[in-house]
N, CA, C and O atoms as a MOPAC input file, in Angstrom:
PM7 MOZYME 1SCF
protein

 N      0.78600 1    -1.22000 1     0.00700 1
 C     -0.01300 1     0.00700 1    -0.00800 1
 C      0.84900 1     1.25300 1     0.00700 1
 O      0.49900 1     2.19600 1    -0.70300 1
 N      1.98000 1     1.35100 1     0.77100 1
 C      2.77400 1     2.56100 1     0.73000 1
 C      3.31900 1     2.87500 1    -0.66300 1
 O      3.33400 1     4.03200 1    -1.08300 1
 N      3.77800 1     1.80900 1    -1.39400 1
 C      4.30900 1     2.02200 1    -2.73300 1
 C      3.20700 1     2.51900 1    -3.66300 1
 O      3.41300 1     3.45100 1    -4.44100 1
 N      2.04900 1     1.89600 1    -3.57700 1
 C      0.91000 1     2.32500 1    -4.42400 1
 C      0.53300 1     3.80400 1    -4.09600 1
 O      0.22700 1     4.57700 1    -5.00400 1
 N      0.55900 1     4.17500 1    -2.82900 1
 C      0.22300 1     5.50000 1    -2.40700 1
 C      1.21800 1     6.49400 1    -3.05600 1
 O      0.80000 1     7.49700 1    -3.63400 1
 N      2.52200 1     6.21100 1    -2.95900 1
 C      3.47800 1     7.11400 1    -3.55600 1
 C      3.24500 1     7.22900 1    -5.04800 1
 O      3.23400 1     8.35000 1    -5.55800 1
 N      3.06700 1     6.19300 1    -5.74500 1
 C      2.79000 1     6.19400 1    -7.16900 1
 C      1.50200 1     6.99400 1    -7.44800 1
 O      1.51700 1     7.84300 1    -8.33900 1
 N      0.40900 1     6.76700 1    -6.74200 1
 C     -0.81000 1     7.45200 1    -6.98200 1
 C     -0.62700 1     8.88200 1    -6.65400 1
 O     -1.18500 1     9.71000 1    -7.37400 1
 N      0.10300 1     9.27500 1    -5.62900 1
 C      0.29800 1    10.66000 1    -5.30400 1
 C      1.06600 1    11.38300 1    -6.37800 1
 O      0.78900 1    12.55200 1    -6.64400 1
 N      2.01200 1    10.73800 1    -6.99900 1
 C      2.71700 1    11.27100 1    -8.19700 1
 C      1.74900 1    11.52500 1    -9.35500 1
 O      1.75300 1    12.57400 1    -9.99800 1
 N      0.94900 1    10.53800 1    -9.57300 1
 C     -0.02900 1    10.67800 1   -10.71200 1
 C     -0.99000 1    11.80700 1   -10.44100 1
 O     -1.39700 1    12.48800 1   -11.38200 1
 N     -1.36700 1    12.03400 1    -9.22100 1
 C     -2.28000 1    13.20400 1    -8.86300 1
 C     -1.55600 1    14.47400 1    -9.11400 1
 O     -2.13400 1    15.43600 1    -9.62100 1
 N     -0.25200 1    14.50500 1    -8.76000 1
 C      0.48900 1    15.74200 1    -9.02200 1
 C      0.64800 1    16.06000 1   -10.47400 1
 O      0.62500 1    17.21700 1   -10.89600 1
 N      0.81500 1    14.96500 1   -11.25600 1
 C      0.97600 1    15.18100 1   -12.72200 1
 C     -0.31700 1    15.66100 1   -13.41700 1
 O     -0.28200 1    16.48200 1   -14.33400 1
 N     -1.43300 1    15.13000 1   -12.95800 1
 C     -2.68400 1    15.53500 1   -13.53500 1
 C     -3.73600 1    15.69900 1   -12.37800 1
 O     -4.38000 1    14.74300 1   -11.94800 1
 N     -3.85600 1    16.93400 1   -11.92300 1
 C     -4.70400 1    17.11000 1   -10.73700 1
 C     -6.19200 1    16.91200 1   -11.01100 1
 O     -6.98100 1    16.83400 1   -10.06900 1
 N     -6.58900 1    16.82800 1   -12.27100 1
 C     -7.95200 1    16.58300 1   -12.56600 1
 C     -8.36100 1    15.13000 1   -12.77700 1
 O     -9.51800 1    14.81000 1   -13.05000 1
 N     -7.35000 1    14.26100 1   -12.63700 1
 C     -7.58700 1    12.82900 1   -12.88300 1
 C     -8.23100 1    12.16900 1   -11.65800 1
 O     -7.60100 1    12.04000 1   -10.60800 1
 N     -9.49000 1    11.75500 1   -11.80600 1
 C    -10.21300 1    11.08500 1   -10.70300 1
 C     -9.68600 1     9.79000 1   -10.33200 1
 O     -9.63800 1     9.47100 1    -9.14400 1
 N     -9.25300 1     8.95100 1   -11.32600 1
 C     -8.75800 1     7.61100 1   -11.08400 1
 C     -7.54800 1     7.62700 1   -10.12100 1
 O     -7.43200 1     6.79700 1    -9.22000 1
 N     -6.68000 1     8.57900 1   -10.34700 1
 C     -5.47300 1     8.69000 1    -9.49700 1
 C     -5.85500 1     9.05100 1    -8.08400 1
 O     -5.25500 1     8.53100 1    -7.14300 1
 N     -6.79400 1     9.89000 1    -7.90200 1
 C     -7.29600 1    10.26300 1    -6.57400 1
 C     -7.90300 1     9.01300 1    -5.85800 1
 O     -7.68000 1     8.76500 1    -4.67300 1
 N     -8.65400 1     8.27900 1    -6.63600 1
 C     -9.33200 1     7.12100 1    -6.05600 1
 C     -8.28100 1     6.06800 1    -5.63700 1
 O     -8.39700 1     5.46800 1    -4.56900 1
 N     -7.25600 1     5.84800 1    -6.48600 1
 C     -6.19500 1     4.96800 1    -6.20400 1
 C     -5.43400 1     5.41400 1    -4.94600 1
 O     -5.14300 1     4.60700 1    -4.06300 1
 N     -5.12800 1     6.68300 1    -4.88600 1
 C     -4.46800 1     7.25200 1    -3.72900 1
 C     -5.34100 1     7.02500 1    -2.46600 1
 O     -4.83100 1     6.61300 1    -1.42400 1
 N     -6.63200 1     7.29400 1    -2.57300 1
 C     -7.55300 1     7.08700 1    -1.42600 1
 C     -7.60400 1     5.63900 1    -0.99500 1
 O     -7.67200 1     5.34800 1     0.19900 1
 N     -7.57100 1     4.73100 1    -1.94700 1
 C     -7.60400 1     3.31300 1    -1.65400 1
 C     -6.38100 1     2.90800 1    -0.89400 1
 O     -6.46100 1     2.11800 1     0.04700 1
 N     -5.22400 1     3.44600 1    -1.29500 1
 C     -3.94000 1     3.11200 1    -0.63500 1
 C     -3.97300 1     3.71900 1     0.74300 1
 O     -3.56300 1     3.05100 1     1.69200 1
 N     -4.41800 1     4.89500 1     0.91200 1
 C     -4.53200 1     5.51200 1     2.28900 1
 C     -5.42500 1     4.65500 1     3.18700 1
 O     -5.10000 1     4.43500 1     4.35300 1
 N     -6.55700 1     4.16600 1     2.64400 1
 C     -7.49700 1     3.35200 1     3.36700 1
 C     -6.81600 1     2.07200 1     3.81900 1
 O     -6.98300 1     1.65500 1     4.96500 1
 N     -6.07400 1     1.46400 1     2.96300 1
 C     -5.34400 1     0.21700 1     3.27300 1
 C     -4.29000 1     0.43800 1     4.32300 1
 O     -3.99800 1    -0.47700 1     5.09400 1
 N     -3.70900 1     1.60800 1     4.38500 1
 C     -2.72600 1     1.94400 1     5.39000 1
 C     -3.31300 1     2.42400 1     6.68200 1
 O     -2.58300 1     2.82000 1     7.59100 1
 N     -4.65400 1     2.39600 1     6.78500 1
 C     -5.34300 1     2.80100 1     8.06100 1
 C     -5.48900 1     4.30400 1     8.20900 1
 O     -5.70200 1     4.78400 1     9.32300 1
 N     -5.38000 1     5.06900 1     7.12000 1
 C     -5.49000 1     6.54200 1     7.17100 1
 C     -6.77200 1     6.90200 1     6.51300 1
 O     -6.81000 1     7.52600 1     5.45300 1
 N     -7.83300 1     6.49100 1     7.16800 1
 C     -9.19700 1     6.70000 1     6.64200 1
 C     -9.64200 1     8.17600 1     6.44300 1
 O    -10.31700 1     8.54100 1     5.48100 1
 N     -9.19000 1     9.02100 1     7.47100 1
 C     -9.60300 1    10.39700 1     7.39500 1
 C     -8.94500 1    11.06400 1     6.14800 1
 O     -9.60400 1    11.85500 1     5.47200 1
 N     -7.73000 1    10.77400 1     5.85400 1
 C     -7.06600 1    11.34100 1     4.65900 1
 C     -7.70500 1    10.79600 1     3.40700 1
 O     -7.88700 1    11.53400 1     2.43900 1
 N     -8.06000 1     9.49400 1     3.39700 1
 C     -8.79100 1     8.95100 1     2.25200 1
 C    -10.12800 1     9.64600 1     2.04900 1
 O    -10.50400 1     9.95800 1     0.91900 1
 N    -10.82700 1     9.88200 1     3.11100 1
 C    -12.11600 1    10.66400 1     3.08200 1
 C    -11.92400 1    12.00800 1     2.45700 1
 O    -12.72200 1    12.42200 1     1.61600 1
 N    -10.85600 1    12.72000 1     2.85800 1
 C    -10.66300 1    14.00000 1     2.34400 1
 C    -10.37200 1    13.97700 1     0.78400 1
 O    -10.86700 1    14.84400 1     0.06400 1
 N     -9.62100 1    13.04500 1     0.30800 1
 C     -9.33500 1    12.88100 1    -1.11900 1
 C    -10.62400 1    12.52400 1    -1.88500 1
 O    -10.88600 1    13.04900 1    -2.96700 1
 N    -11.40700 1    11.63000 1    -1.30000 1
 C    -12.63800 1    11.24900 1    -1.90500 1
 C    -13.63500 1    12.34700 1    -2.04500 1
 O    -14.32800 1    12.50400 1    -3.05000 1
 N    -13.67100 1    13.15200 1    -0.90600 1
 C    -14.57500 1    14.32400 1    -0.91500 1
 C    -14.18400 1    15.30400 1    -2.01400 1
 O    -15.06200 1    15.86700 1    -2.66800 1
 N    -12.87800 1    15.52300 1    -2.23500 1
 C    -12.46800 1    16.38200 1    -3.28700 1
 C    -12.75500 1    15.83800 1    -4.60700 1
 O    -13.10900 1    16.59800 1    -5.50800 1
 N    -12.62100 1    14.49900 1    -4.80900 1
 C    -12.97300 1    13.89800 1    -6.05100 1
 C    -14.46000 1    14.02800 1    -6.30900 1
 O    -14.89600 1    14.28600 1    -7.43100 1
 N    -15.24000 1    13.84200 1    -5.22800 1
 C    -16.73400 1    13.98400 1    -5.37200 1
 C    -17.12000 1    15.41000 1    -5.74500 1
 O    -18.05500 1    15.61600 1    -6.51900 1
 N    -16.41600 1    16.38600 1    -5.20800 1
 C    -16.77400 1    17.76400 1    -5.55200 1
 C    -16.58500 1    18.08100 1    -7.03600 1
 O    -17.27500 1    18.92000 1    -7.61500 1
 N    -15.61500 1    17.36800 1    -7.62500 1
 C    -15.35300 1    17.56200 1    -9.08000 1
 C    -16.23100 1    16.71300 1    -9.96000 1
 O    -16.44100 1    17.04900 1   -11.12600 1
 N    -16.77300 1    15.57600 1    -9.41700 1
 C    -17.64600 1    14.72200 1   -10.13500 1
 C    -18.68100 1    14.17200 1    -9.20300 1
 O    -18.50400 1    13.08600 1    -8.65100 1
 N    -19.77400 1    14.90400 1    -9.01000 1
 C    -20.77500 1    14.53600 1    -7.98100 1
 C    -21.54700 1    13.21900 1    -8.29000 1
 O    -22.29700 1    12.71700 1    -7.45200 1
 N    -21.34000 1    12.68000 1    -9.51100 1
 C    -22.08300 1    11.47600 1    -9.92200 1
 C    -21.12600 1    10.23500 1   -10.04600 1
 O    -21.47800 1     9.22700 1   -10.65700 1
 N    -19.93200 1    10.35100 1    -9.45400 1
 C    -18.94700 1     9.25400 1    -9.56400 1
 C    -19.33700 1     8.12900 1    -8.64800 1
 O    -19.07800 1     8.22600 1    -7.44800 1
 N    -19.92000 1     7.10600 1    -9.11300 1
 C    -20.33100 1     5.94200 1    -8.29500 1
 C    -19.19200 1     5.35100 1    -7.49100 1
 O    -19.36700 1     5.09700 1    -6.30000 1
 N    -18.03500 1     5.12100 1    -8.08800 1
 C    -16.96400 1     4.51600 1    -7.26700 1
 C    -16.55300 1     5.36100 1    -6.08900 1
 O    -16.24700 1     4.83500 1    -5.01800 1
 N    -16.54500 1     6.64800 1    -6.27300 1
 C    -16.25700 1     7.56300 1    -5.14200 1
 C    -17.34700 1     7.59600 1    -4.11200 1
 O    -17.07900 1     7.60100 1    -2.91100 1
 N    -18.56600 1     7.61800 1    -4.56700 1
 C    -19.74700 1     7.54800 1    -3.63800 1
 C    -19.72500 1     6.29900 1    -2.78700 1
 O    -19.95400 1     6.36600 1    -1.58000 1
 N    -19.45300 1     5.15700 1    -3.40300 1
 C    -19.48300 1     3.88200 1    -2.66900 1
 C    -18.39900 1     3.82300 1    -1.63600 1
 O    -18.60400 1     3.30700 1    -0.53800 1
 N    -17.18400 1     4.37600 1    -1.99500 1
 C    -16.11200 1     4.36500 1    -0.99600 1
 C    -16.43100 1     5.31000 1     0.17100 1
 O    -16.16900 1     5.00400 1     1.33500 1
 N    -16.98100 1     6.42200 1    -0.16800 1
 C    -17.39200 1     7.40400 1     0.89600 1
 C    -18.47800 1     6.76100 1     1.82000 1
 O    -18.47300 1     6.95400 1     3.03600 1
 N    -19.39300 1     5.99900 1     1.19600 1
 C    -20.42400 1     5.32500 1     1.96600 1
 C    -19.82300 1     4.40500 1     3.01800 1
 O    -20.26200 1     4.40100 1     4.16800 1
 N    -18.83800 1     3.64100 1     2.63300 1
 C    -18.18800 1     2.73500 1     3.55700 1
 C    -17.54700 1     3.51600 1     4.66100 1
 O    -17.71100 1     3.16300 1     5.82900 1
 N    -16.82500 1     4.56000 1     4.34600 1
 C    -16.13200 1     5.32900 1     5.35000 1
 C    -17.16300 1     5.97400 1     6.38000 1
 O    -16.87700 1     6.09200 1     7.57100 1
 N    -18.30700 1     6.35900 1     5.87500 1
 C    -19.31600 1     6.89900 1     6.72200 1
 C    -19.90700 1     5.79800 1     7.63000 1
 O    -20.13900 1     6.03900 1     8.81500 1
 N    -20.15000 1     4.60400 1     7.08400 1
 C    -20.64900 1     3.53600 1     7.83800 1
 C    -19.65300 1     3.09900 1     8.96800 1
 O    -20.05800 1     2.78100 1    10.08600 1
 N    -18.36700 1     3.10000 1     8.62800 1
 C    -17.32400 1     2.75000 1     9.60500 1
 C    -17.35000 1     3.74600 1    10.73900 1
 O    -17.11200 1     3.36000 1    11.88300 1
 N    -17.63300 1     5.03000 1    10.47400 1
 C    -17.72000 1     6.00900 1    11.53800 1
 C    -19.03300 1     5.94600 1    12.35100 1
 O    -19.20400 1     6.62900 1    13.36100 1
 N    -19.91900 1     5.11500 1    11.87200 1
 C    -21.20300 1     5.00600 1    12.53700 1
 C    -22.30100 1     5.95100 1    12.03900 1
 O    -23.39200 1     6.03300 1    12.60400 1
 N    -21.95800 1     6.67000 1    10.93800 1
 C    -22.91100 1     7.58600 1    10.31800 1
 C    -23.83300 1     6.83600 1     9.33400 1
 O    -23.70100 1     6.99100 1     8.12000 1
 N    -24.73800 1     6.04600 1     9.84900 1
 C    -25.59500 1     5.15600 1     9.05300 1
 C    -26.40000 1     6.01500 1     8.07100 1
 O    -26.46000 1     5.70000 1     6.88300 1
 N    -27.00900 1     7.08000 1     8.55000 1
 C    -27.83500 1     7.88500 1     7.64400 1
 C    -27.02600 1     8.39500 1     6.47900 1
 O    -27.45600 1     8.25000 1     5.33500 1
 N    -25.87000 1     8.98700 1     6.72000 1
 C    -25.04000 1     9.49800 1     5.64100 1
 C    -24.64000 1     8.35800 1     4.70800 1
 O    -24.66500 1     8.50000 1     3.48600 1
 N    -24.26800 1     7.21900 1     5.30800 1
 C    -23.88900 1     6.08500 1     4.40800 1
 C    -25.05300 1     5.63500 1     3.52100 1
 O    -24.86400 1     5.32700 1     2.34400 1
 N    -26.26800 1     5.60100 1     4.10400 1
 C    -27.46600 1     5.28500 1     3.28800 1
 C    -27.64000 1     6.27900 1     2.09500 1
 O    -27.90600 1     5.89600 1     0.95600 1
 N    -27.47600 1     7.53100 1     2.43600 1
 C    -27.70600 1     8.53600 1     1.40600 1
 C    -26.68700 1     8.39900 1     0.28200 1
 O    -27.01800 1     8.57600 1    -0.89100 1
 N    -25.44200 1     8.08100 1     0.64700 1
 C    -24.42300 1     7.94400 1    -0.39800 1
 C    -24.70300 1     6.64500 1    -1.21200 1
 O    -24.55500 1     6.63600 1    -2.43400 1
 N    -25.10100 1     5.57800 1    -0.53300 1
 C    -25.47200 1     4.35400 1    -1.31800 1
 C    -26.68900 1     4.56300 1    -2.24200 1
 O    -26.74800 1     4.03200 1    -3.35100 1
 N    -27.64100 1     5.34200 1    -1.75200 1
 C    -28.80800 1     5.70400 1    -2.60600 1
 C    -28.33500 1     6.48000 1    -3.83300 1
 O    -28.86700 1     6.26100 1    -4.92200 1
 N    -27.35300 1     7.38400 1    -3.70100 1
 C    -26.85200 1     8.11000 1    -4.77000 1
 C    -26.12800 1     7.18800 1    -5.78700 1
 O    -26.23100 1     7.39900 1    -6.99500 1
 N    -25.41000 1     6.18400 1    -5.29500 1
 C    -24.81200 1     5.17700 1    -6.12800 1
 C    -25.87800 1     4.45400 1    -6.98300 1
 O    -25.69200 1     4.24400 1    -8.18200 1
 N    -26.94700 1     4.09800 1    -6.36100 1
 C    -27.98800 1     3.35300 1    -7.08100 1
 C    -28.63800 1     4.28100 1    -8.10300 1
 O    -28.98300 1     3.83300 1    -9.19700 1
 N    -28.82100 1     5.61200 1    -7.76400 1
 C    -29.45800 1     6.50400 1    -8.67500 1
 C    -28.56000 1     6.76800 1    -9.93400 1
 O    -29.06400 1     7.08300 1   -11.01200 1
 N    -27.22100 1     6.62800 1    -9.75200 1
 C    -26.35300 1     6.81300 1   -10.89400 1
 C    -26.54500 1     5.68000 1   -11.96400 1
 O    -26.23400 1     5.85600 1   -13.14200 1
 N    -27.06900 1     4.51700 1   -11.49100 1
 C    -27.24600 1     3.39700 1   -12.40400 1
 C    -25.99700 1     2.61700 1   -12.62800 1
 O    -25.95800 1     1.70300 1   -13.45200 1
 N    -24.95400 1     2.97700 1   -11.88600 1
 C    -23.63900 1     2.28500 1   -12.05200 1
 C    -23.30300 1     1.54600 1   -10.77000 1
 O    -22.38200 1     1.93400 1   -10.05100 1
 N    -24.04200 1     0.48600 1   -10.47900 1
 C    -23.73800 1    -0.30200 1    -9.27200 1
 C    -22.66000 1    -1.36300 1    -9.59200 1
 O    -22.25300 1    -2.11400 1    -8.70500 1
 N    -22.21900 1    -1.42300 1   -10.80600 1
 C    -21.16200 1    -2.37200 1   -11.12000 1
 C    -19.85800 1    -2.14200 1   -10.46700 1
 O    -18.99500 1    -3.01900 1   -10.41200 1
 N    -19.70500 1    -0.83700 1    -9.92000 1
 C    -18.48200 1    -0.49600 1    -9.21900 1
 C    -18.40100 1    -1.23200 1    -7.86200 1
 O    -17.30700 1    -1.41800 1    -7.32900 1
 N    -19.53600 1    -1.64400 1    -7.31300 1
 C    -19.53300 1    -2.20700 1    -5.93500 1
 C    -18.76200 1    -3.49000 1    -5.79700 1
 O    -18.07200 1    -3.67300 1    -4.79400 1
 N    -18.84400 1    -4.41400 1    -6.78000 1
 C    -18.16500 1    -5.62600 1    -6.63500 1
 C    -16.60500 1    -5.51700 1    -6.59500 1
 O    -15.95400 1    -6.09200 1    -5.72300 1
 N    -16.04500 1    -4.77400 1    -7.55300 1
 C    -14.56500 1    -4.53600 1    -7.48800 1
 C    -14.13200 1    -3.87100 1    -6.20300 1
 O    -13.08000 1    -4.19200 1    -5.65000 1
 N    -14.92300 1    -2.96400 1    -5.73900 1
 C    -14.53300 1    -2.15700 1    -4.50300 1
 C    -14.56000 1    -3.11800 1    -3.32800 1
 O    -13.76400 1    -2.94800 1    -2.40500 1
 N    -15.42900 1    -4.11500 1    -3.31000 1
 C    -15.46800 1    -5.04900 1    -2.17200 1
 C    -14.13200 1    -5.74700 1    -2.02900 1
 O    -13.75400 1    -6.11300 1    -0.91600 1
 N    -13.41700 1    -5.94000 1    -3.09800 1
 C    -12.08600 1    -6.58700 1    -3.03100 1
 C    -11.03600 1    -5.69900 1    -2.37500 1
 O    -10.04300 1    -6.20100 1    -1.84800 1
 N    -11.24800 1    -4.36000 1    -2.40200 1
 C    -10.35700 1    -3.38000 1    -1.75200 1
 C    -10.61700 1    -3.33100 1    -0.27500 1
 O     -9.69400 1    -3.18100 1     0.52500 1
 N    -11.84700 1    -3.45600 1     0.08000 1
 C    -12.24400 1    -3.32800 1     1.55100 1
 C    -11.56800 1    -4.38700 1     2.33800 1
 O    -11.33200 1    -5.50200 1     1.87200 1
 N    -11.25300 1    -4.00300 1     3.58000 1
 C    -10.76200 1    -4.98700 1     4.58700 1
 C    -11.90700 1    -5.92200 1     4.94900 1
 O    -13.07100 1    -5.55000 1     4.80500 1
 N    -11.59600 1    -7.13800 1     5.41900 1
 C    -12.60300 1    -8.16100 1     5.72100 1
 C    -13.75400 1    -7.59600 1     6.59200 1
 O    -14.93100 1    -7.78800 1     6.28800 1
 N    -13.36600 1    -6.87700 1     7.70900 1
 C    -14.43600 1    -6.40600 1     8.62900 1
 C    -15.25400 1    -5.34800 1     7.98500 1
 O    -16.44300 1    -5.23700 1     8.28400 1
 N    -14.66400 1    -4.52700 1     7.07800 1
 C    -15.44000 1    -3.48900 1     6.43000 1
 C    -16.28700 1    -4.07600 1     5.33100 1
 O    -17.38500 1    -3.57100 1     5.09600 1
 N    -15.84400 1    -5.12100 1     4.63700 1
 C    -16.61700 1    -5.83200 1     3.59200 1
 C    -17.83300 1    -6.42400 1     4.21200 1
 O    -18.92700 1    -6.33800 1     3.65500 1
 N    -17.65500 1    -7.05500 1     5.41500 1
 C    -18.81400 1    -7.60800 1     6.09400 1
 C    -19.75700 1    -6.52000 1     6.60400 1
 O    -20.97200 1    -6.72000 1     6.60500 1
 N    -19.22900 1    -5.37700 1     7.03700 1
 C    -20.08400 1    -4.24900 1     7.41400 1
 C    -20.94900 1    -3.79100 1     6.27800 1
 O    -22.15400 1    -3.59200 1     6.43500 1
 N    -20.33600 1    -3.62500 1     5.14000 1
 C    -21.04800 1    -3.14400 1     3.93400 1
 C    -22.10700 1    -4.20500 1     3.49000 1
 O    -23.26200 1    -3.87600 1     3.21800 1
 N    -21.67500 1    -5.44800 1     3.43200 1
 C    -22.58300 1    -6.49200 1     3.00500 1
 C    -23.80900 1    -6.63300 1     3.92800 1
 O    -24.93900 1    -6.74900 1     3.45400 1
 N    -23.57100 1    -6.62200 1     5.24800 1
 C    -24.59300 1    -6.70500 1     6.23200 1
 C    -25.53900 1    -5.50000 1     6.08000 1
 O    -26.76000 1    -5.65700 1     6.03900 1
 N    -24.97100 1    -4.33900 1     6.00200 1
 C    -25.77300 1    -3.08600 1     5.92200 1
 C    -26.61800 1    -3.15100 1     4.67500 1
 O    -27.82200 1    -2.91200 1     4.76000 1
 N    -26.06700 1    -3.45500 1     3.53400 1
 C    -26.86200 1    -3.52500 1     2.31500 1
 C    -27.91000 1    -4.58200 1     2.36700 1
 O    -29.00500 1    -4.38600 1     1.83900 1
 N    -27.62200 1    -5.70000 1     2.98500 1
 C    -28.56100 1    -6.77600 1     3.09300 1
 C    -29.78500 1    -6.32000 1     3.91900 1
 O    -30.92900 1    -6.52900 1     3.51700 1
 N    -29.51800 1    -5.70500 1     5.06100 1
 C    -30.61200 1    -5.27800 1     5.93400 1
 C    -31.43200 1    -4.14600 1     5.24100 1
 O    -32.64900 1    -4.07100 1     5.41200 1
 N    -30.78200 1    -3.31500 1     4.49700 1
 C    -31.50400 1    -2.23800 1     3.79700 1
 C    -32.33000 1    -2.82600 1     2.74300 1
 O    -33.45300 1    -2.35100 1     2.56900 1
 N    -31.90700 1    -3.83600 1     1.98800 1
 C    -32.67400 1    -4.49600 1     0.96700 1
 C    -33.90700 1    -5.17700 1     1.59600 1
 O    -35.01400 1    -5.09700 1     1.06400 1
 N    -33.68900 1    -5.84400 1     2.73400 1
 C    -34.85200 1    -6.51300 1     3.38000 1
 C    -35.84300 1    -5.51300 1     3.82300 1
 O    -37.04200 1    -5.77800 1     3.74300 1
 N    -35.41300 1    -4.34200 1     4.30200 1
 C    -36.35300 1    -3.27800 1     4.74500 1
 C    -37.14400 1    -2.76600 1     3.55200 1
 O    -38.32500 1    -2.44900 1     3.69100 1
 N    -36.51500 1    -2.67900 1     2.37900 1
 C    -37.16700 1    -2.15800 1     1.20000 1
 C    -38.20100 1    -3.22800 1     0.73900 1
 O    -39.30600 1    -2.86800 1     0.33400 1
 N    -37.86800 1    -4.47000 1     0.79400 1
 C    -38.73600 1    -5.56600 1     0.39800 1
 C    -40.00800 1    -5.64200 1     1.28800 1
 O    -41.11000 1    -5.92300 1     0.81600 1
 N    -39.79100 1    -5.37500 1     2.60900 1
 C    -40.90600 1    -5.44900 1     3.54800 1
 C    -41.82000 1    -4.24600 1     3.29200 1
 O    -42.83800 1    -4.09000 1     3.96700 1

């Protein structure tokens, strides 16, 4: 993760408008346990592209981790409204096991609530 972070940071410096580099950088920060910094990068990426489903999904996880269920739900609803939920499966590979379980459980319970 530290090597990926350094590379992604260089890519961000080379092209400040590149969302993919910011997301890669945020993923590396997340893997290194620096969630607040990852959140800041993702928030900046979201301000430049408010409909970016991969960014929204990552932010949703970070909000759920903090215990901000309502904010996490709103972000997940925005992901669904974009119509690009295909980003969720690859993102699950990035999440740590406990966070993957948190997201899966949360989404499962939300889906059950909708069905009821």
